[in-house]
DSSP file (Angstrom, degrees, kcal/mol; ACC not computed):
  #  RESIDUE AA STRUCTURE BP1 BP2  ACC     N-H-->O    O-->H-N    N-H-->O    O-->H-N    TCO  KAPPA ALPHA  PHI   PSI    X-CA   Y-CA   Z-CA
    1    1 A M              0   0    0      0, 0.0    36,-0.1     0, 0.0     4,-0.1   0.000 360.0 360.0 360.0 147.8  -12.3   -1.8   -3.7
    2    2 A P        -     0   0    0      0, 0.0    56,-0.1     0, 0.0    54,-0.1  -0.239 360.0-121.2 -54.7 145.3  -11.5   -2.0    0.0
    3    3 A A  S    S+     0   0    0      1,-0.1     2,-0.5     2,-0.0     0, 0.0   0.862  97.9  40.3 -60.8 -39.7  -14.6   -1.7    2.2
    4    4 A R  S    S-     0   0    0      0, 0.0     2,-0.2     0, 0.0    -1,-0.1  -0.947  88.5-124.2-116.3 128.1  -13.4    1.3    4.1
    5    5 A R        -     0   0    0     -2,-0.5     2,-0.5     1,-0.1    29,-0.1  -0.474  20.7-134.5 -71.5 136.3  -11.6    4.2    2.3
    6    6 A I        -     0   0    0     -2,-0.2    -1,-0.1    27,-0.2     2,-0.0  -0.804  23.2-118.6 -90.4 126.5   -8.2    5.0    3.8
    7    7 A D     >  -     0   0    0     -2,-0.5     4,-3.0     1,-0.1     5,-0.2  -0.370  20.9-122.7 -61.6 141.3   -7.7    8.8    4.2
    8    8 A V  H  > S+     0   0    0      1,-0.2     4,-2.8     2,-0.2     5,-0.2   0.909 111.9  48.6 -55.5 -46.5   -4.8   10.0    2.1
    9    9 A D  H  > S+     0   0    0      1,-0.2     4,-2.2     2,-0.2    -1,-0.2   0.903 113.1  47.5 -63.0 -40.7   -3.0   11.5    5.1
   10   10 A D  H  > S+     0   0    0      2,-0.2     4,-2.2     1,-0.2    -2,-0.2   0.908 113.0  49.4 -66.1 -41.5   -3.4    8.2    7.1
   11   11 A G  H  X S+     0   0    0     -4,-3.0     4,-2.2     2,-0.2    -2,-0.2   0.925 112.6  46.0 -63.4 -45.9   -2.2    6.1    4.1
   12   12 A R  H  X S+     0   0    0     -4,-2.8     4,-2.4    -5,-0.2    -1,-0.2   0.888 111.4  52.6 -65.4 -38.5    0.9    8.2    3.6
   13   13 A A  H  X S+     0   0    0     -4,-2.2     4,-2.4    -5,-0.2    -1,-0.2   0.901 109.5  49.6 -63.4 -40.3    1.6    8.2    7.3
   14   14 A A  H  X S+     0   0    0     -4,-2.2     4,-2.7     2,-0.2    -2,-0.2   0.914 110.8  49.5 -64.9 -42.6    1.4    4.4    7.3
   15   15 A L  H  X S+     0   0    0     -4,-2.2     4,-2.5     2,-0.2    -2,-0.2   0.908 111.3  49.3 -63.0 -41.5    3.7    4.1    4.3
   16   16 A T  H  X S+     0   0    0     -4,-2.4     4,-1.3     2,-0.2    -2,-0.2   0.919 112.3  48.3 -62.1 -43.8    6.2    6.5    6.0
   17   17 A A  H  <>S+     0   0    0     -4,-2.4     5,-3.0     2,-0.2     4,-0.3   0.914 111.8  48.7 -64.9 -43.3    6.1    4.4    9.2
   18   18 A V  H ><5S+     0   0    0     -4,-2.7     3,-1.5     1,-0.2    -2,-0.2   0.919 110.9  50.1 -64.0 -42.7    6.5    1.1    7.4
   19   19 A S  H 3<5S+     0   0    0     -4,-2.5    -1,-0.2     1,-0.3    -2,-0.2   0.763 107.7  55.3 -67.8 -22.5    9.5    2.4    5.4
   20   20 A A  T 3<5S-     0   0    0     -4,-1.3    -1,-0.3    -5,-0.2    -2,-0.2   0.440 130.4 -94.2 -87.6  -0.1   11.0    3.7    8.7
   21   21 A G  T < 5S+     0   0    0     -3,-1.5     2,-1.2    -4,-0.3    -3,-0.2   0.507  78.5 140.3 104.0   4.4   10.8    0.2   10.1
   22   22 A D      < +     0   0    0     -5,-3.0    -1,-0.2    -6,-0.2    -2,-0.1  -0.701  18.7 169.9 -81.9  99.7    7.5    0.3   11.9
   23   23 A A        +     0   0    0     -2,-1.2    -1,-0.1    -3,-0.1    -5,-0.1   0.006  16.8 147.1-102.9  28.8    6.2   -3.2   11.1
   24   24 A S     >  -     0   0    0      1,-0.1     4,-2.6     4,-0.0     5,-0.2  -0.312  57.5-119.7 -62.3 150.6    3.2   -3.2   13.5
   25   25 A R  H  > S+     0   0    0      1,-0.2     4,-2.6     2,-0.2     5,-0.2   0.901 111.4  49.6 -59.4 -44.2    0.2   -5.2   12.2
   26   26 A A  H  > S+     0   0    0      2,-0.2     4,-2.0     1,-0.2    -1,-0.2   0.903 113.0  46.2 -65.3 -41.5   -2.1   -2.2   12.2
   27   27 A T  H  > S+     0   0    0      2,-0.2     4,-2.3     1,-0.2    -2,-0.2   0.916 113.7  48.3 -67.7 -43.2    0.3    0.1   10.4
   28   28 A T  H  X S+     0   0    0     -4,-2.6     4,-2.8     1,-0.2     5,-0.2   0.915 110.4  52.4 -62.8 -42.9    1.1   -2.6    7.8
   29   29 A A  H  X S+     0   0    0     -4,-2.6     4,-2.5    -5,-0.2     5,-0.2   0.911 110.2  47.9 -60.1 -43.4   -2.6   -3.2    7.3
   30   30 A T  H  X S+     0   0    0     -4,-2.0     4,-2.3     2,-0.2    -1,-0.2   0.919 112.6  48.6 -64.4 -43.8   -3.3    0.5    6.7
   31   31 A A  H  X S+     0   0    0     -4,-2.3     4,-2.2     2,-0.2    -2,-0.2   0.930 113.4  46.9 -62.4 -46.0   -0.4    0.8    4.2
   32   32 A V  H  X S+     0   0    0     -4,-2.8     4,-2.3     1,-0.2     5,-0.2   0.942 114.4  46.3 -61.5 -49.1   -1.5   -2.3    2.3
   33   33 A R  H  X S+     0   0    0     -4,-2.5     4,-2.1     1,-0.2    -1,-0.2   0.859 110.9  52.9 -65.7 -35.5   -5.1   -1.3    2.1
   34   34 A Y  H  X S+     0   0    0     -4,-2.3     4,-2.1    -5,-0.2    -1,-0.2   0.923 110.6  47.0 -64.3 -43.8   -4.2    2.3    1.1
   35   35 A L  H  X S+     0   0    0     -4,-2.2     4,-2.1     2,-0.2    -2,-0.2   0.867 110.8  51.7 -68.3 -35.7   -2.0    1.0   -1.8
   36   36 A L  H  X S+     0   0    0     -4,-2.3     4,-2.4     2,-0.2    -1,-0.2   0.891 108.7  52.6 -64.1 -38.4   -4.8   -1.4   -2.9
   37   37 A Q  H  X S+     0   0    0     -4,-2.1     4,-2.0     2,-0.2    -2,-0.2   0.913 108.6  49.3 -61.7 -43.8   -7.2    1.5   -2.9
   38   38 A L  H  X S+     0   0    0     -4,-2.1     4,-2.1     2,-0.2    -2,-0.2   0.886 109.8  51.8 -64.1 -38.9   -4.8    3.5   -5.1
   39   39 A L  H  X S+     0   0    0     -4,-2.1     4,-2.7     1,-0.2    -2,-0.2   0.918 108.7  50.9 -63.1 -42.6   -4.5    0.5   -7.5
   40   40 A D  H  < S+     0   0    0     -4,-2.4    -2,-0.2     1,-0.2    -1,-0.2   0.876 111.0  48.5 -62.3 -37.9   -8.3    0.4   -7.7
   41   41 A E  H  < S+     0   0    0     -4,-2.0    -1,-0.2     1,-0.2    -2,-0.2   0.866 115.3  44.8 -68.8 -36.1   -8.4    4.1   -8.5
   42   42 A K  H  < S+     0   0    0     -4,-2.1    -2,-0.2     1,-0.2    -1,-0.2   0.855 130.2  20.0 -76.6 -36.6   -5.7    3.7  -11.2
   43   43 A A  S  < S-     0   0    0     -4,-2.7    18,-3.2    -5,-0.2    -1,-0.2  -0.519  78.4-173.8-135.8  66.4   -7.2    0.6  -12.8
   44   44 A P  E     +A   60   0A   0      0, 0.0     2,-0.3     0, 0.0    18,-0.2  -0.286  35.8  90.4 -63.9 147.5  -10.8    0.2  -12.0
   45   45 A G  E     -     0   0A   0     14,-0.5    17,-0.3    16,-0.1    16,-0.2  -0.958  69.2-108.6 156.1-170.2  -12.5   -3.0  -13.2
   46   46 A N  E    S+     0   0A   0     15,-0.8    20,-1.1    -2,-0.3    15,-0.2   0.169  82.1  92.3-139.1  18.7  -13.3   -6.6  -12.2
   47   47 A S  E    S+     0   0A   0     14,-2.2     2,-0.4    13,-0.7    26,-0.3   0.659  84.0  45.8 -97.1 -13.9  -11.1   -8.9  -14.3
   48   48 A V  E     -A   60   0A   0     12,-2.3    12,-2.9    13,-0.3     2,-0.6  -0.994  66.3-152.2-130.3 130.3   -8.0   -9.3  -12.0
   49   49 A E  E     -Ab  59  74A   0     24,-2.7    26,-2.7    -2,-0.4     2,-0.6  -0.903   9.1-161.7-102.1 121.7   -8.1  -10.1   -8.2
   50   50 A V  E     -Ab  58  75A   0      8,-3.1     8,-2.1    -2,-0.6     2,-0.4  -0.910  11.6-167.7-103.8 121.1   -5.1   -8.8   -6.3
   51   51 A R  E     +Ab  57  76A   0     24,-3.4    26,-1.8    -2,-0.6     6,-0.2  -0.921  21.8 174.5-116.5 132.6   -4.8  -10.5   -2.9
   52   52 A V  E >>  -A   56   0A   0      4,-3.2     3,-1.5    -2,-0.4     4,-1.5  -0.695  43.5-121.4-130.6  78.5   -2.5   -9.4   -0.1
   53   53 A P  T 34 S+     0   0    0      0, 0.0    26,-0.3     0, 0.0    -2,-0.0  -0.362  81.4   7.3 -69.1 145.3   -3.5  -11.8    2.7
   54   54 A P  T 34 S+     0   0    0      0, 0.0     3,-0.1     0, 0.0    24,-0.1  -0.930 127.9  53.6 -94.6  15.1   -4.5  -11.3    5.4
   55   55 A F  T <4 S-     0   0    0     -3,-1.5     2,-0.3     1,-0.2   -22,-0.1   0.799 108.1 -45.4 -87.8 -30.5   -4.9   -7.6    4.9
   56   56 A G  E  <  -A   52   0A   0     -4,-1.5    -4,-3.2   -54,-0.1     2,-0.3  -0.976  34.5-145.1 175.2 169.9   -7.0   -7.2    1.8
   57   57 A A  E     -A   51   0A   0     -2,-0.3     2,-0.3    -6,-0.2    -6,-0.2  -0.977  14.3-171.9-152.0 152.4   -8.0   -7.9   -1.8
   58   58 A V  E     -A   50   0A   0     -8,-2.1    -8,-3.1    -2,-0.3     2,-0.5  -0.996  21.2-132.4-147.8 145.3   -9.3   -5.9   -4.6
   59   59 A Q  E     +A   49   0A   0     -2,-0.3   -14,-0.5   -10,-0.2     2,-0.2  -0.893  41.4 158.4-100.5 129.5  -10.7   -6.5   -8.1
   60   60 A V  E     +A   48   0A   0    -12,-2.9   -12,-2.3    -2,-0.5   -13,-0.7  -0.774  20.2  65.8-138.9 177.4   -9.1   -4.3  -10.8
   61   61 A V  S    S-     0   0    0    -18,-3.2   -14,-2.2    -2,-0.2   -15,-0.8   0.749  75.6 -92.8  72.6 126.7   -8.5   -3.9  -14.5
   62   62 A Q  S    S+     0   0    0    -17,-0.3   -17,-0.1   -18,-0.2    -2,-0.1  -0.307  78.7  81.7 -61.4 145.3  -11.1   -3.6  -17.2
   63   63 A G  S    S-     0   0    0    -15,-0.0   -17,-0.2   -16,-0.0   -15,-0.1  -0.956  80.7  -4.2 150.8-165.2  -12.3   -6.8  -18.8
   64   64 A P  S    S-     0   0    0      0, 0.0     2,-0.3     0, 0.0   -18,-0.0  -0.302  72.0-120.0 -59.2 134.8  -14.6   -9.7  -18.3
   65   65 A R        -     0   0    0    -18,-0.0     2,-0.5   -20,-0.0   -18,-0.2  -0.571  19.3-147.9 -79.8 136.6  -16.3   -9.5  -14.9
   66   66 A H        +     0   0    0    -20,-1.1     3,-0.1    -2,-0.3   -18,-0.0  -0.894  27.6 159.3-104.0 133.0  -15.8  -12.4  -12.5
   67   67 A T        +     0   0    0     -2,-0.5     2,-0.3     1,-0.3    -1,-0.1   0.666  54.4  34.6-125.9 -26.1  -18.6  -13.2  -10.1
   68   68 A R  S    S-     0   0    0      2,-0.1    -1,-0.3     0, 0.0     0, 0.0  -0.974  97.6  -7.5-138.7 149.1  -18.4  -16.8   -8.8
   69   69 A G  S    S-     0   0    0     -2,-0.3    -3,-0.0    -3,-0.1     0, 0.0  -0.202 108.5 -11.5  72.2-162.0  -15.7  -19.3   -7.7
   70   70 A T  S    S-     0   0    0      1,-0.1    -2,-0.1     2,-0.0    -3,-0.1  -0.594  77.9-117.5 -75.2 126.9  -12.0  -18.8   -8.2
   71   71 A P        -     0   0    0      0, 0.0     3,-0.1     0, 0.0    -1,-0.1  -0.305  12.6-131.1 -62.4 148.1  -11.2  -15.8  -10.5
   72   72 A P  S    S+     0   0    0      0, 0.0     2,-0.5     0, 0.0    36,-0.1   0.729  98.1  48.5 -73.0 -20.8   -9.4  -16.6  -13.7
   73   73 A N  S    S+     0   0    0    -26,-0.3   -24,-2.7    32,-0.1     2,-0.4  -0.944  73.7 164.7-124.6 109.1   -6.8  -13.9  -13.1
   74   74 A V  E     -bC  49 104A   0     30,-2.0    30,-2.7    -2,-0.5     2,-0.4  -0.978  19.0-173.2-130.9 136.9   -5.3  -13.8   -9.7
   75   75 A V  E     +bC  50 103A   0    -26,-2.7   -24,-3.4    -2,-0.4     2,-0.4  -0.998  15.7 176.4-125.7 126.0   -2.3  -12.0   -8.3
   76   76 A E  E     +bC  51 102A   0     26,-2.7    26,-2.8    -2,-0.4     2,-0.3  -0.991   8.9 144.6-135.7 141.0   -1.2  -12.9   -4.7
   77   77 A M  E     - C   0 101A   0    -26,-1.8    24,-0.1    -2,-0.4     2,-0.1  -0.969  45.6 -88.8-160.6 168.5    1.7  -11.8   -2.5
   78   78 A D     >  -     0   0    0     22,-0.6     4,-2.3    -2,-0.3     5,-0.2  -0.345  45.2-102.5 -81.2 169.6    2.7  -10.9    1.0
   79   79 A A  H  > S+     0   0    0    -26,-0.3     4,-2.6     1,-0.2     5,-0.2   0.891 118.4  52.6 -61.7 -43.6    2.4   -7.4    2.5
   80   80 A A  H  > S+     0   0    0      1,-0.2     4,-2.2     2,-0.2    -1,-0.2   0.902 111.3  47.1 -62.6 -40.6    6.1   -6.6    2.2
   81   81 A T  H  > S+     0   0    0      2,-0.2     4,-2.8     1,-0.2     5,-0.2   0.927 111.7  50.6 -66.1 -44.7    6.2   -7.5   -1.4
   82   82 A W  H  X S+     0   0    0     -4,-2.3     4,-2.9     1,-0.2     5,-0.2   0.928 111.8  47.1 -59.6 -46.2    3.0   -5.6   -2.2
   83   83 A I  H  X S+     0   0    0     -4,-2.6     4,-1.8     1,-0.2     6,-0.3   0.916 113.1  49.3 -63.1 -42.6    4.4   -2.4   -0.5
   84   84 A A  H  X>S+     0   0    0     -4,-2.2     6,-1.6    -5,-0.2     5,-1.6   0.917 115.3  43.3 -63.6 -43.5    7.7   -2.8   -2.3
   85   85 A L  H ><5S+     0   0    0     -4,-2.8     3,-0.7     4,-0.2    -2,-0.2   0.936 114.2  49.3 -66.7 -46.5    6.1   -3.2   -5.7
   86   86 A A  H 3<5S+     0   0    0     -4,-2.9    30,-2.9     1,-0.2    31,-1.0   0.794 116.1  42.4 -67.0 -28.5    3.5   -0.5   -5.3
   87   87 A T  H 3<5S-     0   0    0     -4,-1.8    -1,-0.2    -5,-0.2    -2,-0.2   0.518 114.4-111.4 -96.6  -5.8    6.1    2.1   -4.1
   88   88 A G  T <<5S+     0   0    0     -4,-0.8    -3,-0.2    -3,-0.7    -4,-0.1   0.539  83.4 121.6  90.4   6.2    8.8    1.2   -6.7
   89   89 A A  S   <S+     0   0    0     -5,-1.6     2,-0.3    -6,-0.3    -4,-0.2   0.714  81.7  28.6 -74.1 -19.3   11.2   -0.4   -4.2
   90   90 A Q  S    S-     0   0    0     -6,-1.6     2,-0.3    -9,-0.1    -2,-0.3  -0.991  83.2-123.2-139.5 147.3   11.0   -3.6   -6.2
   91   91 A H     >  -     0   0    0     -2,-0.3     4,-2.3     1,-0.1     5,-0.2  -0.661  20.2-124.7 -91.4 146.9   10.3   -4.4   -9.9
   92   92 A W  H  > S+     0   0    0     -2,-0.3     4,-2.6     1,-0.2     5,-0.2   0.913 109.7  50.1 -53.1 -50.6    7.5   -6.6  -11.0
   93   93 A T  H  > S+     0   0    0      1,-0.2     4,-2.4     2,-0.2    -1,-0.2   0.866 110.7  50.0 -62.8 -36.4    9.7   -9.0  -13.0
   94   94 A D  H  > S+     0   0    0      2,-0.2     4,-2.0     1,-0.2    -1,-0.2   0.926 112.3  46.4 -67.0 -44.8   12.2   -9.4  -10.1
   95   95 A A  H  <>S+     0   0    0     -4,-2.3     5,-2.3     2,-0.2     6,-0.9   0.891 114.2  48.7 -64.8 -39.7    9.5  -10.2   -7.6
   96   96 A L  H ><5S+     0   0    0     -4,-2.6     3,-1.3    -5,-0.2    -2,-0.2   0.931 111.8  48.3 -65.1 -46.4    7.9  -12.7  -10.1
   97   97 A A  H 3<5S+     0   0    0     -4,-2.4    -1,-0.2     1,-0.3    -2,-0.2   0.832 109.8  53.0 -64.1 -32.8   11.2  -14.4  -10.8
   98   98 A A  T 3<5S-     0   0    0     -4,-2.0    -1,-0.3    -5,-0.2    -2,-0.2   0.498 114.9-116.4 -81.5  -3.3   12.0  -14.7   -7.1
   99   99 A G  T < 5S+     0   0    0     -3,-1.3    -3,-0.2    -4,-0.3    -2,-0.1   0.665  81.8 122.8  77.2  16.2    8.7  -16.4   -6.5
  100  100 A R      < +     0   0    0     -5,-2.3   -22,-0.6    -6,-0.2     2,-0.4   0.629  69.5  52.0 -83.5 -13.9    7.4  -13.5   -4.3
  101  101 A V  E     -C   77   0A   0     -6,-0.9     2,-0.6    -5,-0.2   -24,-0.2  -0.987  68.2-156.9-124.2 131.3    4.4  -13.0   -6.5
  102  102 A L  E     +C   76   0A   0    -26,-2.8   -26,-2.7    -2,-0.4     2,-0.4  -0.945  23.2 174.0-103.9 117.7    2.0  -15.7   -7.6
  103  103 A A  E     +C   75   0A   0     -2,-0.6     2,-0.4   -28,-0.2   -28,-0.2  -0.989   6.3 172.7-131.0 128.0    0.2  -14.6  -10.8
  104  104 A S  E     +C   74   0A   0    -30,-2.7   -30,-2.0    -2,-0.4     3,-0.1  -0.990  39.3  46.0-135.0 145.0   -2.1  -16.7  -12.9
  105  105 A G  S >  S-     0   0    0     -2,-0.4     3,-1.1   -32,-0.2   -32,-0.1  -0.166  86.4 -84.0 107.7 157.5   -4.3  -15.8  -15.8
  106  106 A T  T 3  S+     0   0    0      1,-0.2     3,-0.2     2,-0.1    -1,-0.1   0.687 127.0  43.5 -71.3 -18.9   -3.7  -13.9  -19.0
  107  107 A R  T 3  S+     0   0    0    -60,-0.2    -1,-0.2     1,-0.1    -2,-0.1   0.266  82.6 103.0-106.8  10.6   -4.4  -10.5  -17.4
  108  108 A A    <   +     0   0    0     -3,-1.1     2,-0.7   -36,-0.1    -1,-0.1   0.237  48.3 106.2 -84.7  14.9   -2.4  -11.1  -14.2
  109  109 A D        +     0   0    0     -3,-0.2     3,-0.3     1,-0.1   -34,-0.0  -0.852  39.1 174.9 -95.9 112.0    0.6   -9.0  -15.3
  110  110 A L    >>  +     0   0    0     -2,-0.7     3,-1.8     1,-0.2     4,-1.2   0.290  45.8 110.8 -97.4   9.1    0.6   -5.7  -13.2
  111  111 A S  T 34 S+     0   0    0      1,-0.3     3,-0.2     2,-0.2    -1,-0.2   0.815  76.0  53.1 -58.2 -32.8    3.9   -4.4  -14.5
  112  112 A D  T 34 S+     0   0    0     -3,-0.3    -1,-0.3     1,-0.2    -2,-0.1   0.660 111.7  47.0 -75.7 -14.1    2.3   -1.6  -16.5
  113  113 A L  T <4 S+     0   0    0     -3,-1.8    -2,-0.2    -4,-0.0    -1,-0.2   0.596  94.8 119.4-100.7 -14.6    0.4   -0.4  -13.4
  114  114 A L     <  +     0   0    0     -4,-1.2     2,-0.2    -3,-0.2   -28,-0.1  -0.848  49.2  39.5-114.3 147.4    3.2   -0.4  -10.9
  115  115 A P        -     0   0    0      0, 0.0   -28,-0.2     0, 0.0   -29,-0.2   0.545  63.9-161.8 -77.7 165.6    4.7    1.5   -9.2
  116  116 A L        -     0   0    0    -30,-2.9   -29,-0.2    -2,-0.2   -30,-0.1   0.729  18.6-145.0 -85.9 -24.5    1.7    3.5   -8.0
  117  117 A R              0   0    0    -31,-1.0   -30,-0.1     1,-0.1   -31,-0.0   0.975 360.0 360.0  56.1  61.6    3.8    6.5   -6.8
  118  118 A P              0   0    0      0, 0.0    -1,-0.1     0, 0.0   -31,-0.1   0.522 360.0 360.0 -66.9 360.0    1.5    7.4   -3.8
């Protein structure tokens, strides 16, 4: 889970600002971290690492716990893709097919968890 919890009002305000075209680094970081926080709340666990560099990463989904080295199940994407997937503006399969998501491992399919509907 992200180190610092994002307040719901702050997270929603960041998402509104990003969708309105405010692409400042601080606003984007807050939106990304808030959505990672929501994913962690929806699918707690340690078997899949979701990375949105440079803004954050979270381990989610029940299953075998990963503790050292490169996790066996990794999902990585840029901030714009993460926000689009998490809010429903883009579908998982489309982002994957377009190469906007790098997913490896047997548990790295997040399609059943997205969108988050914050």
